[in-house]
Backbone and ligand atoms as CSV (ligand in chain L), in Angstrom:
chain,resi,resn,atom,element,x,y,z
A,1,MET,N,N,110.609,-81.185,54.378
A,1,MET,CA,C,109.475,-80.706,55.264
A,1,MET,C,C,108.898,-79.420,54.826
A,2,PRO,N,N,107.474,-79.073,54.778
A,2,PRO,CA,C,107.183,-77.853,54.428
A,2,PRO,C,C,107.418,-76.704,55.484
A,3,VAL,N,N,107.749,-75.524,55.032
A,3,VAL,CA,C,108.046,-74.386,56.012
A,3,VAL,C,C,107.127,-73.316,55.636
A,4,PRO,N,N,106.315,-72.691,56.608
A,4,PRO,CA,C,105.523,-71.585,56.292
A,4,PRO,C,C,106.171,-70.410,55.657
A,5,SER,N,N,105.487,-69.912,54.511
A,5,SER,CA,C,106.190,-68.731,53.970
A,5,SER,C,C,105.504,-67.450,54.707
A,6,LEU,N,N,106.294,-66.396,54.468
A,6,LEU,CA,C,106.020,-65.145,55.083
A,6,LEU,C,C,104.671,-64.534,54.531
A,7,CYS,N,N,103.879,-64.007,55.334
A,7,CYS,CA,C,102.627,-63.066,54.843
A,7,CYS,C,C,103.251,-61.654,54.285
A,8,ASP,N,N,102.337,-61.041,53.659
A,8,ASP,CA,C,102.900,-59.823,53.095
A,8,ASP,C,C,103.449,-58.847,54.130
A,9,ASP,N,N,102.809,-58.801,55.176
A,9,ASP,CA,C,103.237,-57.876,56.319
A,9,ASP,C,C,104.596,-58.263,56.922
A,10,ASP,N,N,104.878,-59.496,56.985
A,10,ASP,CA,C,106.021,-60.007,57.686
A,10,ASP,C,C,107.165,-59.804,56.503
A,11,ARG,N,N,106.822,-60.047,55.294
A,11,ARG,CA,C,107.979,-59.639,54.162
A,11,ARG,C,C,108.083,-58.202,54.313
A,12,ASP,N,N,107.271,-57.441,54.332
A,12,ASP,CA,C,107.606,-55.907,54.387
A,12,ASP,C,C,108.501,-55.579,55.762
A,13,ALA,N,N,108.166,-56.190,56.904
A,13,ALA,CA,C,108.799,-56.032,57.932
A,13,ALA,C,C,110.362,-56.478,57.870
A,14,LEU,N,N,110.528,-57.513,57.150
A,14,LEU,CA,C,111.949,-58.106,56.866
A,14,LEU,C,C,112.694,-57.001,56.019
A,15,LEU,N,N,112.080,-56.493,54.979
A,15,LEU,CA,C,112.691,-55.498,54.108
A,15,LEU,C,C,112.987,-54.341,54.839
A,16,SER,N,N,112.172,-53.839,55.793
A,16,SER,CA,C,112.353,-52.599,56.673
A,16,SER,C,C,113.555,-52.860,57.637
A,17,ALA,N,N,113.632,-54.051,58.265
A,17,ALA,CA,C,114.740,-54.398,59.232
A,17,ALA,C,C,115.956,-54.555,58.610
A,18,HIS,N,N,115.903,-54.850,57.231
A,18,HIS,CA,C,117.334,-55.144,56.630
A,18,HIS,C,C,117.183,-54.421,55.221
A,19,PRO,N,N,117.400,-53.086,55.358
A,19,PRO,CA,C,117.333,-52.236,53.935
A,19,PRO,C,C,118.429,-52.605,52.997
A,20,LEU,N,N,119.431,-53.221,53.354
A,20,LEU,CA,C,120.550,-53.467,52.160
A,20,LEU,C,C,120.006,-54.660,51.355
A,21,TRP,N,N,118.994,-55.366,51.702
A,21,TRP,CA,C,118.297,-56.414,50.846
A,21,TRP,C,C,117.176,-55.803,50.046
A,22,ARG,N,N,117.126,-56.338,48.779
A,22,ARG,CA,C,116.138,-55.961,47.792
A,22,ARG,C,C,115.426,-57.273,47.474
A,23,LEU,N,N,114.068,-56.980,47.197
A,23,LEU,CA,C,113.273,-58.217,46.939
A,23,LEU,C,C,113.398,-58.499,45.420
A,24,ARG,N,N,113.566,-59.740,45.192
A,24,ARG,CA,C,113.696,-60.192,43.865
A,24,ARG,C,C,112.613,-60.088,43.015
A,25,GLY,N,N,112.545,-59.863,41.761
A,25,GLY,CA,C,111.335,-59.609,40.840
A,25,GLY,C,C,110.089,-60.403,41.255
A,26,ASP,N,N,110.474,-61.665,41.416
A,26,ASP,CA,C,109.200,-62.616,41.520
A,26,ASP,C,C,108.698,-62.492,43.032
A,27,GLY,N,N,109.326,-61.720,43.831
A,27,GLY,CA,C,108.935,-61.787,45.286
A,27,GLY,C,C,109.366,-62.977,46.331
A,28,LYS,N,N,109.936,-63.857,45.533
A,28,LYS,CA,C,110.289,-65.236,46.202
A,28,LYS,C,C,111.578,-65.185,46.934
A,29,ALA,N,N,112.299,-64.125,46.804
A,29,ALA,CA,C,113.800,-64.272,47.491
A,29,ALA,C,C,114.169,-62.713,47.612
A,30,ILE,N,N,115.316,-62.599,48.522
A,30,ILE,CA,C,115.908,-61.293,48.752
A,30,ILE,C,C,117.415,-61.354,48.332
A,31,GLU,N,N,117.777,-60.283,47.882
A,31,GLU,CA,C,119.239,-60.277,47.295
A,31,GLU,C,C,120.140,-59.141,48.003
A,32,ARG,N,N,121.324,-59.431,48.234
A,32,ARG,CA,C,122.241,-58.396,48.586
A,32,ARG,C,C,123.676,-58.652,47.962
A,33,THR,N,N,124.308,-57.560,47.562
A,33,THR,CA,C,125.709,-57.564,47.125
A,33,THR,C,C,126.515,-57.069,48.013
A,34,LEU,N,N,127.647,-57.641,48.477
A,34,LEU,CA,C,128.645,-57.200,49.450
A,34,LEU,C,C,129.971,-57.072,48.745
A,35,LYS,N,N,130.669,-55.993,49.258
A,35,LYS,CA,C,132.161,-55.708,48.709
A,35,LYS,C,C,133.069,-55.673,49.870
A,36,PHE,N,N,133.938,-56.470,49.733
A,36,PHE,CA,C,135.072,-56.567,50.829
A,36,PHE,C,C,136.336,-55.974,50.427
A,37,ALA,N,N,137.219,-55.883,51.295
A,37,ALA,CA,C,138.658,-55.138,51.010
A,37,ALA,C,C,139.495,-56.094,49.912
A,38,ASP,N,N,139.235,-57.433,50.003
A,38,ASP,CA,C,140.054,-58.135,49.135
A,38,ASP,C,C,139.419,-59.658,49.333
A,39,PHE,N,N,139.982,-60.600,48.525
A,39,PHE,CA,C,139.352,-61.882,48.525
A,39,PHE,C,C,139.448,-62.648,49.802
A,40,ASN,N,N,140.513,-62.320,50.485
A,40,ASN,CA,C,140.774,-63.015,51.825
A,40,ASN,C,C,139.580,-62.604,52.784
A,41,ALA,N,N,139.325,-61.288,52.817
A,41,ALA,CA,C,138.117,-60.957,53.574
A,41,ALA,C,C,136.740,-61.478,53.248
A,42,ALA,N,N,136.523,-61.393,51.786
A,42,ALA,CA,C,135.362,-62.020,51.293
A,42,ALA,C,C,135.093,-63.511,51.653
A,43,PHE,N,N,136.226,-64.210,51.476
A,43,PHE,CA,C,136.297,-65.715,51.745
A,43,PHE,C,C,136.038,-65.982,53.303
A,44,GLY,N,N,136.815,-65.098,54.108
A,44,GLY,CA,C,136.485,-65.148,55.438
A,44,GLY,C,C,134.989,-65.140,55.942
A,45,PHE,N,N,134.459,-64.124,55.440
A,45,PHE,CA,C,133.042,-63.938,55.665
A,45,PHE,C,C,132.223,-65.193,55.132
A,46,MET,N,N,132.504,-65.690,53.955
A,46,MET,CA,C,131.624,-66.671,53.492
A,46,MET,C,C,131.931,-67.906,54.214
A,47,THR,N,N,133.107,-68.144,54.878
A,47,THR,CA,C,133.232,-69.270,55.697
A,47,THR,C,C,132.507,-69.129,56.892
A,48,ARG,N,N,132.361,-67.980,57.521
A,48,ARG,CA,C,131.637,-67.790,58.812
A,48,ARG,C,C,130.014,-68.109,58.537
A,49,VAL,N,N,129.624,-67.624,57.235
A,49,VAL,CA,C,128.208,-67.721,56.850
A,49,VAL,C,C,127.921,-69.156,56.622
A,50,ALA,N,N,128.892,-69.949,56.023
A,50,ALA,CA,C,128.765,-71.210,55.462
A,50,ALA,C,C,128.583,-72.205,56.701
A,51,LEU,N,N,129.489,-71.959,57.738
A,51,LEU,CA,C,129.492,-72.717,59.091
A,51,LEU,C,C,128.053,-72.622,59.766
A,52,HIS,N,N,127.696,-71.206,59.749
A,52,HIS,CA,C,126.390,-70.913,60.437
A,52,HIS,C,C,125.273,-71.508,59.505
A,53,ALA,N,N,125.164,-71.440,58.361
A,53,ALA,CA,C,124.146,-72.100,57.482
A,53,ALA,C,C,124.007,-73.599,57.642
A,54,ASP,N,N,125.105,-74.137,57.761
A,54,ASP,CA,C,125.189,-75.613,58.003
A,54,ASP,C,C,124.572,-76.064,59.348
A,55,LYS,N,N,124.895,-75.228,60.223
A,55,LYS,CA,C,124.319,-75.477,61.756
A,55,LYS,C,C,122.885,-75.241,61.668
A,56,VAL,N,N,122.414,-74.141,61.012
A,56,VAL,CA,C,120.820,-73.956,61.265
A,56,VAL,C,C,120.271,-74.652,59.898
A,57,ASP,N,N,120.958,-75.372,59.129
A,57,ASP,CA,C,120.377,-76.122,57.951
A,57,ASP,C,C,119.475,-75.098,57.097
A,58,HIS,N,N,120.129,-74.044,56.783
A,58,HIS,CA,C,119.463,-73.052,55.810
A,58,HIS,C,C,120.613,-72.475,55.004
A,59,HIS,N,N,120.640,-72.723,53.636
A,59,HIS,CA,C,121.741,-72.346,52.981
A,59,HIS,C,C,121.584,-71.255,51.862
A,60,PRO,N,N,122.437,-70.278,51.748
A,60,PRO,CA,C,122.274,-69.262,50.936
A,60,PRO,C,C,122.667,-69.729,49.364
A,61,GLU,N,N,122.220,-68.992,48.470
A,61,GLU,CA,C,122.554,-69.126,47.036
A,61,GLU,C,C,123.579,-67.981,46.789
A,62,TRP,N,N,124.774,-68.201,46.380
A,62,TRP,CA,C,125.753,-67.029,46.311
A,62,TRP,C,C,126.842,-67.258,45.285
A,63,CYS,N,N,127.256,-66.086,44.889
A,63,CYS,CA,C,128.391,-66.163,43.945
A,63,CYS,C,C,129.519,-65.288,44.414
A,64,ASN,N,N,130.670,-65.603,44.186
A,64,ASN,CA,C,131.934,-64.929,44.689
A,64,ASN,C,C,132.810,-64.494,43.453
A,65,VAL,N,N,133.162,-63.219,43.369
A,65,VAL,CA,C,134.199,-62.893,42.398
A,65,VAL,C,C,135.270,-61.996,43.122
A,66,TYR,N,N,136.276,-62.529,43.429
A,66,TYR,CA,C,137.475,-61.741,44.148
A,66,TYR,C,C,136.801,-61.282,45.459
A,67,ASN,N,N,136.596,-59.827,45.367
A,67,ASN,CA,C,136.080,-59.366,46.680
A,67,ASN,C,C,134.684,-59.057,46.906
A,68,ARG,N,N,133.880,-59.502,45.805
A,68,ARG,CA,C,132.469,-59.169,45.840
A,68,ARG,C,C,131.730,-60.532,46.100
A,69,VAL,N,N,130.641,-60.523,46.801
A,69,VAL,CA,C,129.841,-61.630,47.090
A,69,VAL,C,C,128.395,-61.311,46.967
A,70,GLU,N,N,127.782,-62.020,45.906
A,70,GLU,CA,C,126.288,-61.653,45.749
A,70,GLU,C,C,125.576,-62.881,46.322
A,71,ILE,N,N,124.578,-62.447,47.066
A,71,ILE,CA,C,123.803,-63.551,48.000
A,71,ILE,C,C,122.351,-63.411,47.605
A,72,THR,N,N,121.713,-64.650,47.479
A,72,THR,CA,C,120.200,-64.741,47.292
A,72,THR,C,C,119.722,-65.657,48.462
A,73,LEU,N,N,118.720,-65.151,49.215
A,73,LEU,CA,C,118.007,-65.907,50.220
A,73,LEU,C,C,116.669,-66.307,49.803
A,74,THR,N,N,116.363,-67.481,49.974
A,74,THR,CA,C,115.069,-67.921,49.674
A,74,THR,C,C,114.817,-69.281,50.503
A,75,THR,N,N,113.607,-69.783,50.719
A,75,THR,CA,C,113.595,-71.095,51.285
A,75,THR,C,C,112.835,-71.979,50.382
A,76,HIS,N,N,113.660,-72.788,49.849
A,76,HIS,CA,C,113.001,-73.928,48.975
A,76,HIS,C,C,111.933,-74.562,49.525
A,77,ASP,N,N,111.968,-74.809,50.746
A,77,ASP,CA,C,110.881,-75.760,51.446
A,77,ASP,C,C,109.575,-74.929,51.648
A,78,ALA,N,N,109.651,-73.737,51.514
A,78,ALA,CA,C,108.379,-72.681,51.463
A,78,ALA,C,C,107.999,-72.357,50.229
A,79,GLY,N,N,108.835,-72.483,49.055
A,79,GLY,CA,C,108.574,-71.929,47.726
A,79,GLY,C,C,108.568,-70.426,47.757
A,80,GLY,N,N,109.429,-69.798,48.745
A,80,GLY,CA,C,109.539,-68.461,48.698
A,80,GLY,C,C,110.266,-67.883,50.114
A,81,LEU,N,N,109.970,-66.863,50.540
A,81,LEU,CA,C,110.374,-66.349,51.688
A,81,LEU,C,C,109.689,-66.976,52.993
A,82,SER,N,N,110.748,-67.170,54.063
A,82,SER,CA,C,110.210,-67.592,55.288
A,82,SER,C,C,110.965,-66.769,56.444
A,83,ALA,N,N,110.538,-67.237,57.568
A,83,ALA,CA,C,111.332,-66.665,58.788
A,83,ALA,C,C,112.794,-67.091,58.768
A,84,ARG,N,N,113.159,-68.163,58.283
A,84,ARG,CA,C,114.562,-68.564,58.229
A,84,ARG,C,C,115.471,-67.444,57.368
A,85,ASP,N,N,114.808,-67.063,56.373
A,85,ASP,CA,C,115.572,-65.924,55.533
A,85,ASP,C,C,115.715,-64.705,56.309
A,86,ALA,N,N,114.755,-64.335,57.018
A,86,ALA,CA,C,114.838,-63.080,57.932
A,86,ALA,C,C,116.166,-63.433,58.842
A,87,GLN,N,N,116.033,-64.609,59.527
A,87,GLN,CA,C,117.210,-64.895,60.545
A,87,GLN,C,C,118.694,-64.875,59.719
A,88,MET,N,N,118.652,-65.398,58.709
A,88,MET,CA,C,119.926,-65.557,57.958
A,88,MET,C,C,120.299,-64.183,57.385
A,89,ALA,N,N,119.290,-63.261,57.047
A,89,ALA,CA,C,119.682,-61.971,56.580
A,89,ALA,C,C,120.422,-61.273,57.741
A,90,ALA,N,N,119.664,-61.367,59.058
A,90,ALA,CA,C,120.236,-60.805,60.277
A,90,ALA,C,C,121.657,-61.261,60.595
A,91,PHE,N,N,121.930,-62.502,60.329
A,91,PHE,CA,C,123.372,-62.995,60.601
A,91,PHE,C,C,124.265,-62.561,59.588
A,92,ILE,N,N,123.884,-62.440,58.353
A,92,ILE,CA,C,124.757,-61.970,57.307
A,92,ILE,C,C,125.144,-60.560,57.498
A,93,ASP,N,N,124.077,-59.728,57.825
A,93,ASP,CA,C,124.333,-58.344,58.104
A,93,ASP,C,C,125.350,-58.067,59.117
A,94,ALA,N,N,125.255,-58.840,60.039
A,94,ALA,CA,C,126.050,-58.694,61.298
A,94,ALA,C,C,127.670,-59.128,60.936
A,95,ALA,N,N,127.578,-60.390,60.253
A,95,ALA,CA,C,128.948,-60.829,59.727
A,95,ALA,C,C,129.515,-59.888,58.746
A,96,ALA,N,N,128.776,-59.215,57.840
A,96,ALA,CA,C,129.284,-58.281,56.988
A,96,ALA,C,C,129.959,-57.094,57.611
A,97,ILE,N,N,129.339,-56.734,58.686
A,97,ILE,CA,C,129.902,-55.568,59.532
A,97,ILE,C,C,131.392,-55.953,60.040
A,98,ALA,N,N,131.359,-57.161,60.738
A,98,ALA,CA,C,132.510,-57.735,61.310
A,98,ALA,C,C,133.451,-58.002,60.323
A,99,GLY,N,N,133.138,-58.247,59.129
A,99,GLY,CA,C,134.159,-58.536,58.045
A,99,GLY,C,C,134.615,-57.269,57.175
A,100,GLY,N,N,134.016,-56.136,57.691
A,100,GLY,CA,C,134.389,-54.821,57.003
A,100,GLY,C,C,133.827,-54.676,55.684
A,101,ALA,N,N,132.502,-55.320,55.299
A,101,ALA,CA,C,131.870,-54.992,54.020
A,101,ALA,C,C,131.342,-53.579,53.959
L,1,H2B,N1,N,118.224,-74.089,52.615
L,1,H2B,C1,C,117.308,-73.164,51.944
L,1,H2B,N2,N,117.682,-72.031,51.585
L,1,H2B,N3,N,116.157,-73.520,51.772
L,1,H2B,C2,C,115.614,-74.699,52.365
L,1,H2B,O1,O,114.358,-74.940,52.009
L,1,H2B,C3,C,116.563,-75.679,52.720
L,1,H2B,C4,C,117.942,-75.219,52.763
L,1,H2B,N4,N,116.115,-76.826,53.232
L,1,H2B,N5,N,118.812,-76.203,53.327
L,1,H2B,C5,C,117.016,-77.579,53.924
L,1,H2B,C6,C,118.341,-77.532,53.698
L,1,H2B,C7,C,116.359,-79.066,53.688
L,1,H2B,O2,O,116.533,-79.529,52.282
L,1,H2B,C8,C,117.161,-80.287,54.494
L,1,H2B,C9,C,116.744,-81.607,54.159
L,1,H2B,O3,O,116.842,-79.980,55.852
């Protein structure tokens, strides 16, 4: 089902509200790299995000190497960024703090 993509003002507001995220070169996604104390902390964080993602049906693209997690947020159903990415960035930022990133 199509999802509305963010207008330029809403995209700028997303980036201002979540300064640890950077806009991907093509403007269709945001990215953040997180570093945790160890693999256990990184995977615990990923587990919390995964359960939330499945609940809200909005899934991150990510890569984990030991204590590092690289995350890309985009909305496939919008062909770019949507309000769902802003909501997911807020959840991830809070989970990152809780997880000690
Ligand atoms: N995740 C993301 N990141 N973007 C989507 O457009 C998306 C999703 N769509 N998770 C959902 C699943 C959709 O495919 C299902 C059918 O609701």
